[in-house]
C-alpha positions in Angstrom: -20.6 28.2 -9.6 -20.6 30.2 -12.9 -20.6 28.9 -16.4 -16.9 29.6 -16.7 -16.3 27.6 -13.5 -18.2 24.6 -14.9 -16.3 24.8 -18.2 -12.9 24.9 -16.4 -14.0 22.1 -14.1 -15.2 19.9 -17.0 -12.0 20.5 -18.9 -9.9 19.4 -15.8 -12.0 16.3 -15.0 -12.0 15.2 -18.6 -8.3 15.6 -18.8 -7.8 13.7 -15.5 -10.0 10.9 -16.7 -8.1 10.6 -20.0 -4.8 10.5 -18.2 -5.9 7.8 -15.7 -7.5 5.7 -18.4 -4.4 5.9 -20.6 -2.1 5.0 -17.8 -4.3 2.2 -16.5 -4.9 0.9 -20.1 -1.2 0.6 -20.7 -0.7 -1.4 -17.5 -3.6 -3.7 -18.2 -2.7 -4.4 -21.8 1.0 -5.1 -21.1 0.2 -7.2 -18.0 -2.6 -9.2 -19.7 -0.4 -9.8 -22.8 2.4 -11.2 -20.7 0.1 -13.4 -18.6 -2.5 -14.4 -21.2 -2.4 -18.1 -20.4 -3.1 -17.7 -16.7 -5.8 -15.1 -17.3 -7.5 -17.4 -19.9 -7.5 -20.3 -17.5 -8.9 -18.1 -14.7 -11.6 -16.8 -17.1 -12.7 -20.4 -17.9 -13.1 -21.0 -14.2 -15.0 -17.8 -13.8 -17.2 -18.5 -16.8 -16.6 -15.1 -18.4 -13.5 -13.4 -19.7 -14.9 -9.9 -18.9 -15.7 -11.0 -15.4 -12.2 -12.4 -14.9 -10.6 -9.1 -16.1 -12.8 -7.0 -13.9 -12.3 -9.2 -10.8 -8.6 -9.4 -11.2 -7.7 -5.9 -12.5 -10.3 -4.0 -10.6 -8.2 -3.9 -7.4 -5.1 -3.0 -9.4 -6.8 0.1 -10.6 -7.1 1.2 -7.0 -3.4 0.6 -6.6 -2.5 2.5 -9.7 -4.7 5.4 -8.6 -3.0 5.4 -5.2 0.5 5.4 -6.7 -0.2 8.1 -9.3 -3.0 10.4 -7.9 -0.7 13.3 -7.3 1.0 12.9 -10.6 -2.4 12.7 -12.4 -3.6 15.8 -10.6 -0.5 17.7 -11.7 -0.6 16.6 -15.3 -4.3 17.2 -15.6 -3.7 20.8 -14.5 -0.7 21.1 -16.8 -2.6 19.8 -19.9 -5.8 21.8 -19.0 -4.0 25.1 -18.6 -1.8 24.3 -21.6 -4.9 23.7 -23.8 -6.4 26.9 -22.6 -3.3 28.8 -23.5 -2.9 27.1 -26.9 -6.5 27.9 -27.8 -6.3 31.5 -26.6 -9.0 30.9 -24.0 -6.7 31.8 -21.2 -6.0 35.2 -22.8 -9.7 35.8 -23.3 -10.4 35.0 -19.6 -7.7 37.3 -18.5 -9.0 40.1 -20.8 -12.4 39.7 -19.2 -10.9 40.8 -15.9 -10.3 37.4 -14.2 -7.1 36.8 -12.4 -5.0 33.7 -12.6 -6.1 32.8 -9.1 -9.8 33.0 -10.0 -9.3 31.0 -13.2 -7.4 28.3 -11.4 -9.7 28.0 -8.4 -12.2 25.3 -9.7 -9.4 23.1 -11.0 -7.4 23.5 -7.9 -10.4 22.5 -5.7 -10.9 19.5 -8.0 -7.3 18.5 -7.5 -7.7 18.7 -3.8 -10.8 16.5 -4.0 -8.8 13.9 -6.0 -6.2 13.9 -3.2 -9.0 13.4 -0.6 -10.4 10.5 -2.6 -6.9 9.0 -2.7 -6.8 9.1 1.1 -10.1 7.3 1.3 -9.0 4.7 -1.2 -5.7 4.2 0.8 -7.4 3.8 4.2 -10.6 2.0 3.4 -10.5 0.3 0.0 -7.0 -1.0 -0.6 -6.6 -2.8 2.7 -9.6 -5.0 1.8 -7.8 -6.2 -1.4 -4.4 -6.8 0.3 -4.1 -10.5 -0.6 -5.1 -10.1 -4.2 -2.8 -7.1 -4.7 0.1 -9.1 -3.4 -0.7 -12.1 -5.7 0.9 -12.9 -9.0 -1.0 -13.9 -12.1 -0.1 -17.5 -11.5 -2.1 -17.4 -8.3 -5.4 -15.8 -9.3 -7.4 -18.2 -7.1 -5.1 -17.9 -4.1 -4.5 -21.6 -4.1 -0.9 -21.5 -5.0 1.7 -22.2 -2.4 3.6 -18.9 -1.9 7.0 -18.4 -0.3 6.9 -18.0 3.5 8.8 -15.0 4.9 10.6 -16.3 8.1 9.4 -14.2 11.0 10.6 -14.1 14.6 8.0 -13.7 17.4 9.8 -11.6 20.0 7.2 -12.3 22.6 7.4 -16.1 22.5 10.9 -16.7 21.1 9.5 -18.8 18.2 10.7 -18.3 14.6 8.3 -19.3 11.9 9.6 -21.4 8.9 7.9 -23.6 6.4 7.6 -24.8 2.8 5.2 -22.1 2.0 1.8 -20.5 2.6 -1.7 -20.7 1.0 -3.1 -17.3 1.4 -6.8 -17.9 0.8 -6.9 -20.6 3.5 -4.4 -18.9 5.9 -2.3 -22.1 6.0 1.4 -22.8 6.5 2.5 -25.8 4.5 5.0 -28.1 6.4 5.6 -25.7 9.2 8.8 -25.8 11.1 8.8 -23.6 14.2 12.2 -23.0 15.7 12.1 -22.5 19.5 14.7 -19.9 20.6 13.5 -19.7 24.2 13.3 -22.2 27.1 10.1 -24.3 26.8 10.4 -27.5 28.9 9.6 -30.6 26.9 9.4 -28.9 23.5 13.0 -29.2 22.4 14.3 -26.9 19.7 11.5 -27.1 17.1 7.9 -28.0 16.4 7.3 -29.7 13.0 4.0 -30.6 11.5 2.1 -31.1 8.2 0.0 -28.0 8.3 -0.6 -24.9 10.4 -3.8 -22.8 10.3 -4.2 -19.3 11.6 -7.1 -19.0 14.1 -8.4 -15.8 15.7 -8.8 -15.7 19.5 -11.8 -17.6 21.0 -12.9 -18.8 24.4 -10.5 -21.7 24.2 -7.3 -19.9 23.0 -5.8 -16.6 22.1 -4.6 -15.7 18.5 -2.2 -18.2 17.0 -1.7 -21.2 14.8 -3.2 -24.7 15.1 -0.6 -27.3 14.0 -1.9 -30.6 12.6 -0.1 -34.0 12.4 2.8 -32.9 14.6 5.8 -35.1 14.1 8.3 -33.3 16.4 8.4 -33.4 19.3 7.2 -37.0 19.3 4.2 -37.9 21.3 3.1 -34.3 21.5 -0.2 -35.4 23.1 1.6 -36.5 26.3 3.7 -33.4 26.7 2.2 -30.7 29.0 1.6 -27.2 27.6 4.7 -25.1 27.9 5.8 -21.5 28.1 7.6 -19.1 30.4 7.0 -16.1 32.6 3.8 -17.6 33.9 2.3 -17.8 30.4 1.7 -20.8 28.1 2.7 -20.3 24.5 2.5 -23.9 23.2 -0.8 -25.6 24.1 -1.1 -29.4 23.9 -3.8 -32.0 24.2 -2.4 -33.1 27.6 -4.2 -30.3 29.3 -6.4 -28.9 26.5 -8.9 -31.6 25.6 -10.4 -29.5 22.8 -7.3 -30.3 20.7 -7.4 -33.4 18.5 -4.7 -36.1 18.6 -1.5 -35.0 16.9 -2.4 -31.3 17.3 -0.9 -28.4 19.2 -1.6 -24.7 19.3 1.1 -22.1 19.2 0.1 -18.7 20.6 1.4 -15.8 18.6 0.6 -12.2 17.7 2.3 -12.5 14.3 -0.7 -12.4 12.1 -0.7 -14.5 8.9 -0.2 -11.6 6.6 3.2 -11.0 8.1 4.3 -14.5 6.9 3.4 -13.9 3.2 6.5 -13.0 1.3 6.0 -10.2 -1.2 2.5 -9.2 0.1 3.8 -5.7 0.9 1.8 -5.9 4.2 2.7 -2.4 5.5 2.3 -0.5 2.3 -1.2 -1.9 1.7 -2.3 -1.5 5.3 -4.4 1.3 6.7 -2.8 3.9 9.1 -4.5 2.3 12.1 -3.1 -1.1 11.1 0.4 0.4 10.7 0.1 1.8 14.3 -1.0 -1.6 15.6 1.9 -3.3 13.8 4.4 -1.0 15.3 2.9 -1.5 18.8 2.8 -5.2 18.3 5.3 -6.7 20.9 5.8 -9.8 18.7 6.9 -8.0 15.5 10.1 -6.1 15.0 9.4 -2.7 13.5 12.5 -1.0 12.2 13.1 2.7 11.2 11.5 2.0 7.8 8.2 1.2 9.5 8.3 4.5 11.4 9.1 6.4 8.1 6.2 4.7 6.4 3.8 5.7 9.2 4.9 9.3 9.2 4.8 9.3 5.4 1.2 8.1 5.5 0.3 11.0 7.7 2.1 13.7 5.7 1.4 12.3 2.2 -1.8 14.3 1.5 0.0 17.5 2.3 2.9 16.5 0.1 0.5 15.8 -2.8 -1.0 19.3 -2.3 2.4 20.8 -2.3 3.2 19.1 -5.6 0.0 20.5 -7.1 0.9 24.0 -5.9 4.4 23.6 -7.3 3.2 22.4 -10.7 0.4 24.7 -11.7 2.0 28.1 -11.1 5.1 27.0 -12.9 3.1 26.2 -16.0 0.9 29.3 -15.8 3.8 31.8 -15.6 5.6 30.3 -18.6 4.8 31.5 -22.1 5.0 28.1 -23.8 1.9 27.0 -25.7 3.4 23.7 -26.9 1.9 20.9 -24.7 5.0 18.8 -25.1 7.2 21.5 -23.7 4.7 22.1 -20.9 4.6 18.3 -20.2 8.4 18.3 -20.1 8.5 21.0 -17.4 5.9 19.1 -15.4 7.8 15.8 -15.7 11.0 17.5 -14.6 9.3 19.0 -11.6 7.8 15.6 -10.6 11.2 13.9 -11.0 12.8 16.5 -8.8 10.0 16.2 -6.2 10.3 12.4 -5.9 14.1 12.5 -5.9 14.1 14.7 -2.8 11.4 12.6 -1.2 13.3 9.4 -1.9 16.6 10.9 -0.5 14.8 11.9 2.7 13.1 8.6 3.0 16.3 6.6 2.5 18.2 8.7 5.1 15.4 8.3 7.6 15.0 4.5 7.1 18.8 4.0 7.7 18.8 6.6 10.5 21.7 8.4 8.7 22.0 12.0 9.7 18.3 12.4 10.3 15.6 10.5 12.4 12.8 8.4 10.8 10.3 11.1 11.6 12.4 13.8 9.8 12.8 11.4 6.9 9.0 11.7 6.3 8.5 15.3 7.4 11.6 16.7 5.7 10.1 17.0 2.2 7.0 18.8 3.4 9.3 21.3 5.2 11.1 21.9 1.9 8.2 21.9 -0.5 5.2 23.4 1.4 6.7 27.0 1.6 7.8 26.8 -2.0 4.4 25.6 -3.1 2.6 28.4 -1.2 4.9 31.1 -2.5 4.5 29.9 -6.1 0.7 29.8 -5.8 0.7 33.4 -4.5 3.0 34.5 -7.3 0.8 32.9 -9.9 -2.3 34.4 -8.4 -0.8 37.9 -8.7 0.3 37.3 -12.3 
């Protein structure tokens, strides 16, 4: 790496950091200003206002970076090249015998590294903060009763309802499970005071432990029930490990699927998305397939956006950063418009399949990005 490469790389990384800090700072300031009472109460419980801000907004910085990494990479390139042109440094570098391709190489490599870091953040970091990223400022401790999203278990024929959920405890408050299948002795619903998600153990598979069951009455005397040679509602009559008034409902619908507004799929890793689609208990529509394919193709789309953006700026003669930023903004708007159209058509299975809804934009933009990069390198 030469001194010029280090200078160009430093210019790009400094610009990228300034863009990210500016965008994140705007979000934190506006969000904290609108939720000051809740954050102040949370800070008193934490013992420090700074610790409260870091613990709450830290995961949101990961989400902001995930949503804007490609845009940040493009604008950092736009402003870096624009600054070089405005100060006459680009002209000096070209006069020294360097081509545009050679000048742009370190910044382009840095942009690709940013995209790789975004993939790591999306697959390894954000899934660990899924609950907090889905929480509102009023539920910083996770103790608030959130809305339950009714979910139908296709394997057992049981539909989950309830007054709400407590995320941190993985509890359903006042569960009312509607039975849509034939389960002798269970009637049409199971009602209790509380249901707690429990992972599989030696005594039972994955499912929910219901406490203080009021319907059906005398649940302890009713034999476990199910169909197809499998038991899906376990009772104390033949499962002595259960306490009086308890029953256990077998289900592959994990607790996170019941949390309304948690954006489970978007915050899940690619492997979790695959498991969700393959889960026989959960209905996965075309939008889930589009999301899975989009997750696979997204790094290449981000690279295409970078390749589309930088050559466009380099080959123009504008030195005004506002004009350059305007061209960059127009390019990004066009890019996301096409991406949204393909995604919408794929999710509704209108004209194209869900897979084409995700892969369509890369088919459109990848050749354009490559051709523009080659054109800029020859300029």
